[in-house]
C-alpha positions as CSV (number, residue, x, y, z in Angstrom):
1,M,0.0,0.0,0.0
2,K,1.0,3.6,-0.5
3,I,0.4,5.3,2.8
4,L,0.4,9.0,3.8
5,L,1.7,9.3,7.4
6,V,0.8,12.6,9.0
7,E,2.6,12.8,12.4
8,D,4.8,15.5,13.9
9,D,6.3,13.4,16.7
10,E,9.7,12.6,15.1
11,R,10.4,9.5,17.3
12,L,7.0,8.0,16.6
13,S,6.9,8.8,12.9
14,R,10.3,7.1,12.5
15,F,9.1,4.0,14.3
16,I,5.9,3.8,12.2
17,E,7.6,4.5,8.9
18,R,10.3,1.9,9.6
19,G,7.8,-0.7,10.5
20,L,5.5,-0.1,7.5
21,T,8.5,-0.1,5.1
22,E,9.7,-3.4,6.5
23,E,6.2,-4.8,5.8
24,G,6.6,-3.7,2.1
25,H,4.5,-0.6,2.1
26,T,5.4,2.8,0.6
27,V,5.3,5.6,3.2
28,V,5.2,9.4,2.6
29,L,5.6,11.4,5.7
30,R,4.2,14.9,6.4
31,T,4.5,16.7,9.7
32,D,2.2,19.7,9.0
33,G,-1.5,19.7,8.5
34,R,-1.6,22.0,5.5
35,D,1.2,20.1,3.8
36,A,-0.7,16.8,4.4
37,E,-3.9,18.3,2.9
38,D,-2.1,19.6,-0.2
39,Q,-0.6,16.1,-0.6
40,L,-4.0,14.5,-0.5
41,F,-5.4,16.8,-3.2
42,F,-2.6,16.1,-5.6
43,E,-1.5,12.5,-4.9
44,P,-3.6,9.2,-4.6
45,Y,-3.0,7.1,-1.5
46,D,-4.4,3.8,-0.3
47,A,-4.7,4.9,3.3
48,V,-3.9,7.9,5.6
49,I,-2.6,7.7,9.2
50,L,-3.6,11.0,10.7
51,D,-2.6,12.6,14.0
52,L,-5.1,15.2,15.3
53,M,-2.7,17.6,17.0
54,L,-0.6,19.1,14.1
55,P,1.1,22.4,13.3
56,G,-0.4,24.4,10.4
57,Q,-3.9,23.0,10.9
58,S,-5.4,20.2,13.0
59,G,-5.9,16.7,11.7
60,M,-9.7,17.2,12.2
61,E,-9.6,20.2,9.9
62,V,-7.6,18.2,7.3
63,L,-10.2,15.4,7.5
64,R,-13.2,17.8,7.2
65,H,-11.6,19.5,4.2
66,I,-10.8,16.4,2.2
67,R,-14.1,14.8,2.9
68,S,-16.0,17.9,1.8
69,A,-13.9,17.9,-1.4
70,G,-15.0,14.3,-2.1
71,I,-11.7,12.6,-1.3
72,R,-12.6,9.1,0.0
73,T,-9.2,7.8,0.9
74,P,-9.5,5.6,4.0
75,V,-8.3,7.5,7.1
76,L,-7.1,6.1,10.4
77,I,-6.8,8.6,13.1
78,L,-3.9,8.1,15.5
79,T,-4.0,10.2,18.6
80,A,-3.4,10.5,22.3
81,R,-7.0,11.7,22.8
82,D,-8.9,8.7,24.1
83,A,-12.1,10.4,25.3
84,M,-15.2,8.9,23.7
85,E,-16.4,12.3,22.5
86,D,-13.1,12.8,20.6
87,K,-13.5,9.4,18.9
88,L,-17.1,10.1,17.9
89,R,-16.1,13.6,16.6
90,G,-13.4,12.0,14.4
91,L,-15.7,9.3,13.1
92,E,-18.5,11.8,12.4
93,A,-16.0,14.0,10.5
94,G,-15.2,11.1,8.2
95,A,-12.5,9.0,9.7
96,D,-12.8,5.2,9.0
97,D,-11.1,4.1,12.2
98,Y,-9.5,5.5,15.3
99,L,-6.5,4.2,17.3
100,T,-5.2,5.8,20.5
101,K,-1.6,6.1,21.6
102,P,0.3,4.1,22.9
103,F,-0.5,1.2,20.6
104,A,0.9,-2.1,19.3
105,F,2.3,-1.8,15.8
106,E,0.7,-5.1,14.9
107,E,-2.7,-3.6,15.7
108,L,-2.0,-0.6,13.6
109,L,-1.0,-2.9,10.7
110,A,-4.1,-5.0,11.1
111,R,-6.3,-2.0,11.1
112,L,-4.7,-0.6,7.9
113,H,-5.1,-4.0,6.2
114,A,-8.8,-4.0,7.2
115,L,-9.3,-0.5,5.8
116,A,-7.7,-1.5,2.5
117,R,-9.9,-4.7,2.3
118,R,-13.0,-2.6,3.1
119,A,-12.1,-0.1,0.4
120,T,-11.5,-2.7,-2.3
121,G,-14.1,-5.2,-1.2
122,S,-11.4,-7.9,-0.9
123,F,-10.3,-10.1,1.9
124,E,-6.9,-11.5,2.8
125,A,-6.4,-15.2,2.4
126,P,-5.7,-17.1,5.7
127,L,-2.1,-17.8,6.5
128,R,-1.3,-21.5,6.6
129,C,1.8,-22.5,8.6
130,G,2.0,-26.3,8.8
131,P,-0.8,-27.3,11.2
132,I,-1.6,-23.7,12.1
133,T,-4.1,-21.4,10.1
134,V,-4.3,-17.7,11.0
135,D,-7.2,-15.8,9.5
136,A,-6.5,-12.1,10.0
137,T,-9.8,-11.0,8.5
138,R,-11.8,-13.0,11.1
139,R,-9.2,-12.7,13.8
140,Q,-9.3,-16.5,14.1
141,A,-6.5,-19.1,14.6
142,L,-6.8,-22.8,14.1
143,C,-4.5,-25.6,15.2
144,N,-5.0,-29.0,13.6
145,G,-8.5,-27.8,12.7
146,R,-9.4,-26.7,16.2
147,E,-9.9,-23.1,17.1
148,L,-7.3,-21.6,19.5
149,S,-8.6,-19.4,22.3
150,L,-6.0,-16.5,22.2
151,T,-5.8,-13.1,23.7
152,H,-5.4,-10.1,21.4
153,T,-1.6,-10.1,22.1
154,E,-1.2,-13.8,21.6
155,F,-3.0,-13.6,18.3
156,A,-0.8,-10.7,17.2
157,L,2.3,-12.6,18.1
158,L,1.2,-15.8,16.3
159,E,0.1,-13.8,13.2
160,Y,3.5,-12.1,13.1
161,L,5.4,-15.4,13.4
162,C,3.2,-16.9,10.7
163,R,3.9,-14.0,8.4
164,H,7.6,-14.8,8.8
165,T,7.4,-18.6,8.8
166,G,10.9,-20.1,8.5
167,Q,12.6,-16.8,9.3
168,V,14.4,-15.9,12.5
169,V,12.9,-12.8,14.0
170,S,14.6,-11.0,16.8
171,R,13.1,-10.3,20.2
172,T,13.5,-6.6,19.5
173,R,11.6,-6.8,16.2
174,I,8.8,-8.8,17.8
175,E,8.6,-6.2,20.6
176,Q,8.3,-3.4,18.2
177,Q,5.8,-5.1,15.9
178,V,3.5,-6.5,18.5
179,W,3.9,-4.2,21.5
180,G,4.8,-1.0,19.8
181,D,7.5,1.5,20.6
182,D,6.4,2.0,24.2
183,Y,7.8,-1.2,25.8
184,D,10.3,-2.0,28.5
185,R,13.4,-3.4,26.8
186,S,14.6,-5.0,30.1
187,S,11.4,-7.1,30.4
188,N,11.0,-10.7,29.2
189,V,7.5,-10.1,27.8
190,V,8.3,-11.9,24.5
191,A,9.6,-15.1,26.2
192,V,6.5,-15.1,28.4
193,Y,4.0,-14.8,25.5
194,V,6.0,-17.3,23.4
195,N,5.6,-19.7,26.3
196,Y,1.8,-19.0,26.4
197,L,1.5,-19.8,22.7
198,R,3.6,-23.0,23.1
199,K,1.4,-24.3,25.8
200,K,-1.8,-23.6,23.9
201,L,-0.4,-25.2,20.7
202,A,0.7,-28.2,22.7
203,R,-2.8,-28.8,24.0
204,C,-3.9,-29.4,20.4
205,G,-1.0,-31.7,19.7
206,V,1.6,-29.3,18.2
207,K,4.9,-29.1,20.0
208,G,8.3,-27.6,19.0
209,I,6.9,-25.5,16.1
210,I,8.2,-22.3,17.7
211,E,11.9,-22.6,17.9
212,T,14.2,-20.5,20.1
213,V,17.3,-19.6,18.1
214,R,19.8,-18.8,20.8
215,G,21.2,-15.3,20.6
216,S,19.0,-14.4,17.6
217,G,15.3,-14.8,18.4
218,Y,12.5,-17.1,17.4
219,R,11.4,-19.0,14.3
220,L,8.1,-20.6,13.4
221,R,8.9,-23.9,11.6
222,S,7.2,-24.3,8.2
223,G,6.7,-28.1,8.7
224,D,4.5,-30.0,11.1
């Protein structure tokens, strides 16, 4: 996808841009509301990630202007404002979805994919990783044909490992993709959740499919 990222927080914008680029998307960054609006009038995009508090003019103004001009590009509002009235105001102004900070990158990615599917009327095919099937559209995971009962974070972790089946992914990259940029680097949260997944997979007869690669990270084996 070609994505317009409108965010004036330099640290956060670098994190999002890096993550989306690693996932194969093209990202154009704008840090000013007026610049972002001009960009949307002259360039087509598959989706917009829009902060509300911007220099130049607010994200809400940008949203109202492009919608009144007939621009229907899917817009995901990304903001620290978590009050229900702010969310409703954004949706009423024409936003397609609303995500509050801090957030897990994997959730941001899933929401962008959902917006793209909605806009095109298409759906992503389920991921098949040996005995595991992950359906991102339905947020459903199967193991040997049996549905797994997973928390949101467990599902995001399994989906990420499935998307990189056979590849070694580092603990740092998993933290960034699943938990977002606001995580404690000294914690063992990845190991804890990998252990949760291993136990749930073992209950349906699948053991050893998530490998620990010492000093490097984790790998989901492609075979069963």
